N, C-alpha and C positions, 0 to 999 in steps of 0.2 A: 504494500499499500503506500509505504513511503517513497518508493521509487516511482510509482504511478503519479502521486501528487507532485513529486519533483518535476515531472514531465509537463504538467499542466500549467499553463500561464494564467495568472489571475485575471488578466484582461479578457481572455476568452470566456471564462466562468461568468464574469460580470456581464459580457455581451448576451450570453446565453440567458441569463435571468431577466434581462431587459426585453429581449424578444419573446420569452415565455410569458412575461406579464402583458405585453402589448399585442401579442400574437400576429406580429407583422415585422418583416425585415425592414421595410421602408420607415415605418413609424419609430422602430428602434434606432435606425440610422439617423433619423432627424433629432431624436433626443440625445443621442451620442455625439452628434456633429461630425458624423462620418459618412461615407457613401454606402448605398445598399449593397455594392459589390463587396466592400470590406467586411461588412457584417456577415454576408453569406459565406466569405472565405474563412472567417474565424469560426463560424459554426460548423463548416465542413470539416475543418482542421480538428476541431474538438471531437467530433463524432468519429473521425478516423483514429484519433489518439485513444479513445475510450472503446472503439469497436461497438458503438451503440448508435442506433438511429433515434435522434432526440426529437425531430419534428416530422410531421406529415406536411408535405407542400401542396397548397391549393391555389387556384388562380386569384382568389381573393385574400389570401393570407396563409398563415401556417397554424397547425395545432400539435400540441405535444402528443408524443407517443407514450404509452404506459410507463416505459423506462424514463422518458423524459420528464413526466410528471413527478416520479419518484426523486429523480435528480434534482428537479427544481425545489421540492420541499426542503431538501438538505441544503442545497445551495443558498436559499433565501434565508434560512436560519443561520447558516454559517457566516453570510455577509452581515446580517444584523449583529451577530455576536462579535464579529470583527470590528465593526463600527463602534460598538459599545466599549470595546477593549481600547481602541484608539482614543476615545473620548476620555476614558478614565486615565489613560497614560498622559494624556495632554494635561489633564486637571492635576494629576499627581506632580508633574514637572513644574506646574505654575505655582503649587502650594509650597510654602516655606517649610523646610525641615529644621526643627529645632532640637538639637541633641544635647542630652544631659547625661553625664556619668556621675553617679552617687555612690557614697559609702553604703554597703548593704543595710546597716542599722538606721541610717538616715532615711534611705529610700522607703524602707518598710514602715517606719514609725512617724516620720514627719512629712515626707513628700507625697507618696502614693495616696495616702488617705485624703489629701485635700486637692490633688492635682487637677480633678475635674473642675474645680472652681477657675483655674487658670485657663483650661481649655474652653470653658464657656465664655470667658472674655476674649479668647482668640480662636474663634471656630474655624478660621481659614489656615490654621497651623497644624502641621503634623508633629507631635511631640514624641521623640524616641528616648526612652530611658534605659540606660545600661548600668550595671553595678560592678564594682571592683573594689578590692581591699587596698591594693597598691595605686599609686598615682597613675592616672591613664595617659596614653599618648594622644595628645590633642589633635596633631596633624593626621595621624593614622586613622583615627575614629571620627575625624571631622567634627570634633566637639565645639559647641558654643561655650559651655561652661561645665564645671566639675564641682561637686560637694565632697570635700575630702577630710578625713580625720587626721589630726597631726598638729603641728606648731607653726604652721605657715612657711615651712622651709622649701617650698616648691619654686622653680624658676618662672615666676610670672609676676609682672608689676602690678596686676589687677587682682588682688585677693583681699577678703575681709572675713573676719571672725564672725560666725553666725551664732553658735551655741558653745558655751564653755562646758567642758567635760571634766570637772574635777574628780579625782580619785580618792578612795580610802583604802587603807591597808587592812585586810580582813582574813580571817580563816575560821574553820569549823570548830566548835568547842571540842569536838572529839580528837582534833589534831594535837592537842596539848596534854601532856601528862608529866609524870615525875621524871621520866627519861628524856623527854623532848619538850623543852620550854621555849617561850618566846617573851622574855621579860625585858630585854634590851634590843636595840637594833642590831647589835652584833650577833644575836642569836639567829638572824636571818640566814647566816651562812650554813646553818644546820637543816634547812628546809628546802623542799622544792618550791620554785617560784613559778606560779601558773600565769600564763599571758597569752595574748594573740600575737599574730605576726608583726603587727605595728607597735604593740606595746612593749616589745623587748627593749626598745630604746628608752622607755619611761622607766624601767628597772635600772638601766644603766645610769640614767640621770639621777635616780634616787640614791643609787650606790655612790656616785660622786658626791652628792649633797651631804650624805652622812659619813663620808670618808670611809666607806667600807671597801672590802675587796671581794666582792661577790663573784663567783666563778659561774657566769651566765651560760657558757657553753655547756657546762655540766649540770647546773641547777635548774635552768629554764625548761619548762615543758610547754611548748608552743601549741595552742589549740586553734581550731578553725574559726571560732566566733566567740563573742562575749557570752552568749547563752551556754556554750560548752564550758567556758571559763567558770561561770557561776556555779554550774552543775558540778564540775570537778571539785571547786572550792568547798561546796556544801557536803560533799562526800569525804572531805578530809584528805584530799590528795595533795594539798600544799597551801601556800599562802598566795594571795592575789591582790591586785589593785583593781577594785571594782568602781565603777561609775557611782558617784555620790548617792543619788537617789535609790538605786538598786541596793547598795551597801546598807543604807540606813533602814530600809524596809526589812531586808534579811535579818539585820541585827534586831530589830524591833520584834521580829517574830521568833527570835531565838535560834534561827538557822545558822547565823554567823555571829562572830564577835570581832571587836577591834582591840586586839592585845597590846598594841603599843601607843597609839594615839587616838584620840576621840574627835580628831579634826581631819579635814581633807589634807592631803599631802602637799597642796600648793601653800599651806601655811608654813611649812618648812622651807619652801623655796617657790616663789611665784613662777619661776621657769618651768616648774613641773606640770603646769596647767595646760593640757591640751584642748583641743576643741574640734568643732566641724566648721570648716572654712568654705566659703564660696570663692572659687577660682575661675576667672573669666579668660577666655582665649585672648591673645594680644590683639588680634584684628577685630575683635567683637566688643571692645571696650566702649565704644560709641554707638553700638547698634541699637536702635530703638527697641527691638524686641527683647534683647538681652537686658537692657535697662528696666524695661517694664517687668521682666521676670524677677530681677533683683528686688525691685521695689515691692512686687506682690509677695515674694518669699519672706522678705523682712516683716511684712504686715501679718503673715501667718504665724510668725514665731515671736512677735513682740510680747505676747502674754506669757511666754515660758520664762520661768524664773532664772533659767541659765542663759537667756538672750544677752548677747554681748552688746547690743545697742546699735543704733543706726550710724 
């Protein structure tokens, strides 16, 4: 079938459907702005290619054979579908694509639940959301902006802190006993340190702040998500730096404890405070849609107690 279709010119099939609809070579020629002879030659060539007689010829016009009627049904539907596809492709090209890459936690908990509001404000925009833990490649993914967890250390001149993500040092009550204590920060060297891929550097910064010599290569257990980190901590598998609100809730319920400090770690050193940042592509800094998204995003976050401000 693929070989057969490859031999059939689209032009001949279109001429066939016009002749079939008008039941006349002359009327089809007038509509197509060609000669009747050209129409006749195209139909004859199509019949020879298919080995099918498509029309009965009469002095006053033509009529479809049973085979011609069947082919006309499929040809008409196919051309309608093709025209619809072309219109949709043209519309897709004309619509603006707005691409955002977001940290998985931010995408699930802060962006996707309210994104329909932004889509309603911009119904002519196609918004594409991707997620990644690490910093994305703006050029490769053709991104307009990214929402990334960290300290703003990325190579972009257009970045702004959205939400602060202060941490508390916690562990399960079952982790501590007579043989394994956590009375001072130096006791951390005797415990497994639970973290995510990005928060390994937070442990390193805490170690530097406390002037400790933690062996992160040996002590750190890197988990795939904050949810896994919390679960592992509650099971007594190690000590973790958990986001402030999650840590307080777990401690209030008795699932975790704060063995060393009752304050967030940023109290020890403000540089230990990470957060979720909006990073805009260099060429998109003055783009009206990007600026509109930034303003809208800030408005959706302004009531969050962790909001960093406009």
